[in-house]
C-alpha positions as CSV (number, residue, x, y, z in Angstrom):
1,M,81.4,8.0,48.7
2,D,80.3,11.1,50.7
3,T,82.8,13.7,50.6
4,Q,80.6,16.4,52.8
5,I,83.3,18.1,55.4
6,V,81.8,19.7,58.7
7,F,83.6,21.8,60.8
8,D,82.9,21.5,64.6
9,E,85.4,24.3,66.3
10,A,85.3,22.8,69.5
11,L,86.5,19.3,68.1
12,L,89.0,20.7,65.9
13,A,90.5,23.0,68.7
14,K,90.3,19.4,71.1
15,Y,92.3,17.5,68.5
16,D,94.7,19.8,67.1
17,K,98.3,18.3,68.4
18,A,101.2,17.4,66.6
19,G,101.2,14.1,64.2
20,P,102.4,12.9,61.3
21,R,101.3,13.3,57.9
22,Y,102.0,9.2,57.0
23,T,103.2,9.7,53.7
24,S,105.0,6.0,54.8
25,Y,104.4,4.0,57.6
26,P,106.6,3.3,60.0
27,T,107.4,7.5,59.2
28,A,111.0,8.7,58.7
29,V,111.6,8.9,62.2
30,Q,111.8,5.2,62.7
31,F,114.5,5.3,59.6
32,H,118.4,4.1,60.8
33,E,121.8,3.8,59.2
34,G,121.4,-0.2,60.5
35,F,119.7,-0.4,57.1
36,T,122.7,-0.1,54.5
37,A,123.2,0.2,50.9
38,A,124.0,-3.4,50.8
39,D,120.7,-4.3,52.4
40,Y,118.8,-1.9,49.6
41,A,120.8,-3.6,46.9
42,A,119.5,-7.0,48.0
43,L,115.9,-6.3,48.6
44,A,115.8,-4.8,45.6
45,R,117.0,-7.5,43.0
46,A,114.7,-9.9,45.3
47,S,112.0,-7.8,44.6
48,N,112.6,-8.4,40.6
49,A,110.3,-11.7,41.9
50,S,107.2,-10.0,42.0
51,A,107.5,-7.9,39.2
52,R,105.9,-5.1,40.3
53,P,106.0,-1.9,37.6
54,L,108.6,0.8,39.0
55,S,107.8,4.3,40.2
56,L,110.9,7.0,39.7
57,Y,111.5,9.9,41.7
58,F,114.2,11.9,40.9
59,H,115.6,14.8,43.3
60,I,116.4,18.0,41.8
61,P,117.2,20.3,44.7
62,F,118.6,23.5,43.2
63,C,116.9,26.9,43.3
64,D,117.5,30.8,42.3
65,T,116.1,32.2,45.2
66,V,114.8,31.1,48.6
67,C,111.3,31.4,49.6
68,F,111.5,32.0,53.2
69,Y,108.5,29.4,54.0
70,C,110.3,26.6,52.3
71,A,110.9,23.1,54.2
72,C,112.2,21.1,51.3
73,N,115.9,20.2,50.9
74,K,117.4,22.6,48.6
75,V,120.7,24.6,47.5
76,I,120.2,28.4,46.7
77,T,122.4,29.3,43.9
78,R,121.9,31.5,40.7
79,N,125.0,29.8,38.9
80,R,123.4,27.5,36.5
81,R,126.8,26.0,36.2
82,R,126.6,24.1,39.9
83,A,124.0,21.5,38.4
84,A,126.5,20.0,36.0
85,P,128.4,17.8,38.6
86,Y,125.1,17.2,40.5
87,L,123.5,15.8,37.1
88,E,126.6,13.9,36.4
89,Q,126.8,12.0,39.8
90,L,122.7,11.8,39.4
91,H,123.6,10.3,35.9
92,R,126.0,7.5,37.7
93,E,123.1,6.8,40.3
94,I,120.8,6.0,37.3
95,E,123.3,3.5,35.9
96,L,123.3,1.6,39.7
97,Q,119.8,1.7,40.1
98,G,119.1,0.7,36.9
99,A,121.4,-2.3,37.1
100,L,119.5,-4.1,40.3
101,F,116.0,-3.6,38.2
102,D,114.9,-6.1,35.7
103,R,114.2,-4.5,32.1
104,S,110.7,-6.2,32.1
105,R,109.5,-4.0,35.2
106,P,108.0,-0.9,33.3
107,V,108.2,2.6,35.0
108,V,103.8,3.4,34.9
109,Q,105.1,6.3,36.8
110,L,107.7,9.4,37.1
111,H,108.1,12.3,38.5
112,W,111.0,15.4,39.0
113,G,110.7,17.0,42.3
114,G,112.8,19.6,44.4
115,G,113.8,22.2,44.6
116,T,113.1,23.5,41.0
117,P,113.5,21.0,38.2
118,T,113.2,23.7,35.6
119,F,116.2,25.4,37.1
120,I,118.6,22.5,34.6
121,S,119.2,23.6,31.3
122,E,117.3,22.5,28.1
123,A,120.2,19.9,27.2
124,E,120.3,19.0,31.1
125,M,116.5,17.9,30.8
126,R,117.1,16.1,27.7
127,A,120.1,14.1,29.0
128,L,118.8,13.3,31.8
129,M,115.7,11.6,30.3
130,T,117.9,10.1,27.9
131,K,120.1,8.4,30.8
132,T,117.1,7.4,32.3
133,R,115.4,5.6,29.0
134,E,118.9,4.0,29.0
135,H,118.8,2.3,32.2
136,F,114.7,1.6,32.7
137,T,112.0,0.8,30.4
138,L,110.1,3.8,30.1
139,L,106.4,3.8,28.8
140,D,105.8,6.0,25.0
141,G,102.4,6.8,24.1
142,D,101.2,8.4,27.4
143,R,100.8,5.1,28.9
144,G,102.6,6.3,32.0
145,E,102.0,9.4,34.8
146,Y,104.9,11.1,34.2
147,S,104.9,14.3,36.2
148,I,107.0,17.5,37.0
149,E,107.4,20.0,39.5
150,I,107.9,23.8,37.7
151,D,108.1,27.2,39.1
152,P,106.4,29.2,36.6
153,R,109.1,31.9,36.7
154,E,111.1,29.2,35.3
155,A,109.3,27.7,33.1
156,D,108.1,29.7,29.6
157,A,106.0,28.6,26.4
158,A,109.1,26.7,24.8
159,K,110.6,24.9,28.0
160,I,106.9,23.8,28.9
161,A,106.6,22.3,24.8
162,L,110.3,20.7,25.5
163,L,108.8,18.8,28.6
164,R,105.7,17.6,26.9
165,E,108.2,16.4,24.2
166,L,110.2,14.6,26.7
167,G,107.1,12.5,27.9
168,F,105.6,14.3,30.7
169,N,102.1,14.2,30.7
170,R,101.3,15.6,34.2
171,L,102.2,19.0,35.8
172,S,102.3,20.4,38.7
173,M,103.0,24.1,39.8
174,G,103.8,26.2,42.8
175,V,101.6,29.4,43.5
176,Q,101.0,29.8,47.2
177,D,99.3,32.9,47.1
178,F,98.6,35.8,44.0
179,D,98.6,38.3,46.7
180,P,101.7,40.9,46.3
181,A,102.2,41.4,50.1
182,V,101.9,37.9,51.0
183,Q,104.5,37.1,48.0
184,Q,106.9,40.0,49.3
185,A,106.8,38.8,53.0
186,V,107.8,35.4,51.4
187,N,110.3,36.2,48.9
188,R,108.5,34.6,46.4
189,L,107.6,37.1,43.4
190,Q,105.2,35.6,41.1
191,P,103.4,38.1,39.2
192,K,99.9,36.2,38.6
193,A,100.4,37.0,34.5
194,V,103.7,34.5,34.9
195,T,101.2,31.8,36.2
196,L,98.4,31.9,34.2
197,A,100.6,32.1,31.1
198,A,102.4,28.4,32.5
199,I,99.0,27.1,32.8
200,A,97.7,28.1,29.6
201,A,101.2,26.8,27.8
202,A,100.4,23.7,29.3
203,R,97.4,23.1,28.1
204,A,98.2,24.4,24.7
205,E,100.8,21.4,24.6
206,G,98.1,19.0,26.2
207,F,99.2,18.0,29.4
208,R,96.6,15.5,30.9
209,S,96.9,16.7,34.5
210,I,97.3,20.4,35.8
211,S,97.7,20.8,39.7
212,V,98.2,24.2,41.7
213,D,100.3,24.5,44.9
214,L,98.7,27.0,47.5
215,I,99.8,27.8,50.7
216,Y,97.6,29.3,53.6
217,G,98.9,30.6,57.2
218,L,101.6,32.8,55.7
219,P,102.3,36.3,56.5
220,L,99.9,39.1,55.9
221,Q,97.2,36.3,55.1
222,S,93.3,36.6,56.1
223,A,90.4,34.5,55.0
224,A,89.5,37.9,52.7
225,S,92.3,38.1,50.6
226,F,92.7,34.5,50.4
227,A,89.3,34.2,48.9
228,R,90.7,36.5,46.3
229,T,93.4,34.1,45.3
230,L,90.9,31.0,45.1
231,D,88.6,33.1,42.8
232,E,91.7,33.7,40.6
233,I,92.7,30.6,40.2
234,L,89.2,28.9,40.0
235,E,89.3,31.0,37.0
236,V,91.6,28.6,35.3
237,D,89.7,25.5,36.2
238,P,93.0,23.3,37.4
239,D,92.4,19.4,37.5
240,R,93.9,19.4,40.7
241,L,94.4,21.6,44.0
242,S,96.7,21.2,47.3
243,V,96.3,23.7,49.5
244,F,98.7,23.4,52.4
245,N,99.0,24.3,56.0
246,Y,102.3,26.4,56.4
247,A,103.9,25.1,59.9
248,H,106.2,27.8,61.4
249,L,109.1,25.7,62.6
250,P,112.1,27.8,62.5
251,E,113.8,26.1,64.9
252,L,114.0,22.9,62.3
253,F,113.9,25.0,59.2
254,K,116.5,28.3,59.2
255,T,114.8,29.7,56.1
256,Q,112.0,30.0,57.9
257,K,113.9,32.7,60.5
258,Q,113.4,35.6,57.8
259,I,109.3,35.2,58.6
260,D,108.2,37.9,60.8
261,A,106.1,35.5,63.1
262,S,104.3,39.0,64.1
263,Q,102.7,38.9,60.7
264,L,101.6,35.4,60.2
265,P,97.6,34.5,60.5
266,S,96.0,34.0,64.4
267,P,94.7,30.3,65.0
268,A,91.3,31.2,64.4
269,E,92.1,33.4,61.1
270,K,93.6,30.1,59.5
271,L,90.7,27.9,60.6
272,E,88.4,30.8,58.7
273,I,91.2,30.2,55.7
274,L,90.6,26.6,55.6
275,K,86.8,26.4,56.0
276,L,86.5,29.0,53.1
277,V,89.0,26.6,50.9
278,I,87.0,23.4,51.6
279,R,83.4,25.7,50.9
280,R,84.8,27.4,47.9
281,L,86.4,24.6,45.9
282,T,83.9,21.7,47.0
283,A,81.1,24.3,45.7
284,A,83.3,24.8,42.8
285,G,82.6,20.8,42.3
286,Y,86.1,19.2,43.6
287,V,86.2,16.8,45.6
288,Y,88.1,17.1,49.0
289,I,90.1,13.8,48.8
290,G,91.9,14.4,52.2
291,M,95.3,15.5,53.6
292,D,94.9,18.9,51.8
293,H,94.1,17.8,48.1
294,F,91.3,18.3,45.9
295,A,90.5,17.0,42.7
296,K,87.7,17.3,40.1
297,P,85.1,13.9,40.2
298,D,86.8,12.4,36.5
299,D,90.2,13.0,38.0
300,E,92.2,9.6,38.3
301,L,92.8,10.5,42.3
302,A,88.7,10.7,42.9
303,V,88.2,7.9,40.8
304,A,90.6,5.8,42.5
305,Q,89.4,7.1,45.9
306,R,85.9,5.8,44.6
307,E,87.3,2.4,43.5
308,G,89.2,1.8,47.0
309,T,92.2,2.1,45.3
310,L,93.7,5.0,45.9
311,Y,97.4,4.8,48.0
312,R,99.7,7.3,49.9
313,N,103.7,7.9,49.3
314,F,105.8,10.4,49.8
315,Q,104.6,12.5,46.5
316,G,101.2,12.6,48.4
317,Y,98.4,10.6,47.2
318,S,98.8,8.2,43.9
319,T,97.2,5.8,42.2
320,H,99.7,3.1,41.8
321,A,99.9,1.3,45.0
322,D,101.2,-1.8,43.4
323,C,104.8,0.1,42.4
324,D,108.4,-0.3,44.0
325,L,109.1,3.3,44.3
326,V,112.7,4.2,42.7
327,A,114.4,7.1,44.4
328,L,117.3,8.7,42.7
329,G,118.9,12.1,44.3
330,A,120.2,13.8,47.2
331,T,117.6,13.3,50.2
332,S,115.2,11.3,48.1
333,I,113.0,8.4,49.6
334,G,112.3,5.4,48.1
335,M,110.0,2.3,49.0
336,V,111.2,-1.3,47.6
337,G,109.8,-4.2,48.6
338,D,109.7,-4.1,52.1
339,S,111.4,-1.3,53.1
340,Y,111.8,2.2,52.8
341,S,115.0,4.1,51.9
342,Q,116.7,7.2,52.0
343,N,119.8,8.8,50.1
344,L,122.3,10.8,51.5
345,K,121.2,14.4,52.4
346,T,123.3,16.9,51.1
347,P,124.6,17.0,47.2
348,E,128.3,16.8,48.4
349,A,127.8,13.8,50.4
350,Y,125.7,12.1,47.9
351,A,128.4,13.0,45.3
352,E,131.1,11.3,46.9
353,R,129.1,8.7,47.6
354,L,128.3,8.1,43.8
355,A,132.1,9.1,43.1
356,A,133.5,6.0,44.7
357,G,130.9,3.8,42.8
358,E,128.4,3.0,45.5
359,L,125.2,4.0,46.1
360,A,124.1,6.8,47.9
361,V,121.3,5.1,50.7
362,F,122.5,5.8,53.7
363,R,119.3,4.9,56.2
364,G,116.4,3.3,55.6
365,V,113.9,0.3,57.6
366,Q,112.7,-3.1,56.9
367,L,109.2,-3.7,57.7
368,D,108.0,-6.3,60.2
369,A,105.0,-8.1,59.7
370,D,103.3,-5.5,62.4
371,D,104.4,-2.8,60.5
372,K,102.8,-4.4,57.5
373,L,99.7,-4.7,59.0
374,R,99.5,-1.0,61.0
375,R,100.3,0.5,57.7
376,A,97.9,-0.9,55.7
377,V,95.1,0.0,58.2
378,I,96.3,3.6,58.3
379,T,96.3,4.0,54.5
380,R,93.2,2.6,53.8
381,L,91.5,5.1,56.7
382,L,93.7,8.4,54.8
383,C,92.6,7.4,51.3
384,N,88.9,5.9,52.1
385,F,88.0,7.2,54.9
386,V,86.6,3.7,55.4
387,L,88.4,0.1,56.9
388,D,86.9,-3.1,56.3
389,F,88.0,-5.2,59.2
390,A,87.2,-8.5,57.1
391,A,89.8,-7.3,54.8
392,I,92.1,-7.2,56.6
393,E,91.7,-10.1,58.8
394,R,92.0,-11.9,55.3
395,E,94.9,-10.4,54.3
396,F,97.2,-10.8,57.3
397,E,95.5,-13.9,58.6
398,I,94.6,-11.7,62.2
399,V,91.6,-11.3,64.3
400,F,91.0,-7.7,64.1
401,A,89.3,-7.1,67.4
402,D,91.5,-9.2,69.0
403,Y,94.9,-7.7,67.3
404,F,93.7,-4.0,68.0
405,A,91.6,-4.5,71.2
406,L,93.4,-1.5,72.6
407,E,93.3,0.6,70.0
408,L,89.5,0.1,69.4
409,G,88.9,1.1,73.1
410,E,90.7,4.2,72.6
411,L,88.4,5.2,69.7
412,A,85.4,4.7,71.9
413,A,86.1,8.4,72.6
414,M,86.1,9.6,68.6
415,V,82.7,7.7,68.1
416,E,81.5,9.3,71.0
417,D,82.6,12.8,69.6
418,G,81.3,11.9,66.6
419,L,84.5,11.6,64.2
420,L,83.6,8.4,63.3
421,T,81.2,5.2,63.6
422,L,82.7,1.6,64.8
423,T,80.7,-1.7,64.5
424,P,82.1,-5.2,64.5
425,A,82.8,-5.1,60.8
426,A,84.1,-1.5,60.1
427,I,85.2,1.9,61.2
428,R,83.8,4.7,58.8
429,V,85.1,8.4,59.3
430,L,82.1,10.9,59.5
431,A,82.2,14.8,58.0
432,P,83.2,15.9,61.0
433,G,86.2,13.6,61.6
434,R,87.7,14.1,57.9
435,L,89.7,17.0,58.8
436,L,90.9,14.7,62.1
437,I,92.1,11.9,60.2
438,R,95.9,12.2,61.2
439,N,94.4,11.8,64.6
440,I,92.2,8.6,63.8
441,C,95.2,7.1,61.9
442,M,97.5,8.1,65.4
443,V,95.4,5.3,67.1
444,F,97.3,2.6,65.1
445,D,100.5,3.9,65.0
446,R,102.9,2.1,67.8
447,Y,105.9,4.3,67.3
448,L,103.8,7.2,68.2
449,R,102.8,5.4,71.4
450,Q,105.9,4.6,72.3
451,A,108.0,7.8,71.4
452,T,108.9,10.4,74.2
453,Q,109.0,13.7,72.0
454,Q,107.5,14.6,68.6
455,R,108.9,16.7,65.7
456,F,105.6,16.8,64.0
457,S,103.4,19.5,62.6
458,K,100.1,20.1,63.6
459,V,97.3,18.6,62.5
460,I,95.2,21.6,61.8
């Protein structure tokens, strides 16, 4: 497929408004507490009839220092013993969740996220994986995609060797920026040598994929300074890169109040950084997957995109659209059957519910027929930059032009602006529209059309 990107600054300015990132549709804004733990349990049991494989997500919320830009659900503490009671309840949740799903359903994907999963001790890591194997059917021999987020400051060569021993074969690490002044401004002091040592250790242990996270738009960044970070990262040749746009929303995320807003790069400078990122990474041979993600052409994400099987969920782009996603840990979000569900957000509330022997789900949403149809439309556009109307019509038994008459009319302006082509058979996103794919998807978002207020980040 054509992966060319075109920067049209006038178009980017015209369409640069707030919108969802579509890690789900409906988005979390539509989750409600009328969806209960009992609803979730019933849907989980019913999902066994599908025999779909499983994906497990574990949220480990602990960090020993706060990164000022962070918008994640986290617990900042240097007391390592604080993890023990949380992990005790996480073990209990594994038991309760495992009882809902048939053991014949293999876990083809597993991910530990955070927070900082490598915050917990080696013994706690072993115990957590052992408990998981007791209640779910994990795959051996590297047949599953088992990944973990690490902080290189928390993962020396011995710990990375342990992770490989436990069955992890994919690793992602936060870097954000190598510039010492930027690191100081966001309170993430991470020497380049530490990061490079972690990458070298992962390679030595045979991890199949190494992904690096960068952030642009942080204080004191410029196109020139970020170019140096890119050059240094490209020297170690990671399999994937995620280059996220920093959204400064201190009214929503208290830790961001510690950032000096006067030091943030201007919108024009941020755009220059983004242009630099795409130019450098594509020149280095990476494929722009979309939504901040880049991968080598032979990476599973790039292959799935070419084959039309790429998917998107709460962890970003995924190669397994055929899984039920079971979420474990405080604030985690899962997708089981035709539903989304979220656990209680604070470790205290989460622990209290589990201590009572109950599932920690506190809200969610069950999708109706329209939700499932629109989710398919949005997902295929996000993942493949093309939408074949006939495929949607066969799957959902509709006439696309009739069902989406309003939306197709609204796309006319985007056609005129050169973002996409629209024929009786398909939508094809053009090079100038790839950076604005969220805007295109927003046309099909029924809830966004009805919203009176929005709390999303800017698309650029």
